[in-house]
C-alpha positions, 0 to 999 in steps of 0.5 A: 444500437441505442442500447449498445450505447447505454451499456457502454456509457454505464460501463464508462461510468461505473469504471470512473466511479470505481477508479474515484471509489479507490482513490478515496479509500486510498489516499483519504488518511496518511499515505507514504511514498516508497521509493524503490529501483526496478531490475533496470535501476529506474526509480518506482514510486509507490504509495504505501499505508503506514502504521505507528505502533510503540515507537516503531513504523510498519507497512503491509505487503503481500508476496506477489507485490511489484514493490516487495519483490523491489524491497527483496531485491535492493533492500535499502530503500527511501520513504518520503514522509510528510517533507521528510525523505529518509532512508531505510530497510525492511524487517519482516516481523510476522509475530505482529501480523495478528497484532497490527492487522485490526490497528491497521484496520482502525487507522484506515477505517472503510478504506482497508476494508475495500481494499483487503476485499480487492486483494483477497483479504489481509491474512496472509500480509507481509508485516514490514518494520522500517528501520532507520538505515545507517 
């Protein structure tokens, strides 16, 4: 019984450590809040990374991402960056994947490597340019 209890405690400690590491990897550098609506019209907030390059802002996603599906369904959305909330639309920029992937890695460092390992890499990431709506 003591062995089972120790294993259970070890699993809880490992899960907590993994959660803390995931949080640190995700939140220690600039993070935006993406405000979208689900199929029922309910608001959904998602924390995402952003990269500024040559005067434009970009985010990355993957085909199976829930928030990407919400952007496809409702292409106009809001983002909070710092204290500013603004409305955008996303434009896919596949031609920039090879250019921006290393820049995301540079900005987000080990956190990008950690998250990339969790999601199976970034080679097929969808690059979206944030274009102000209006």
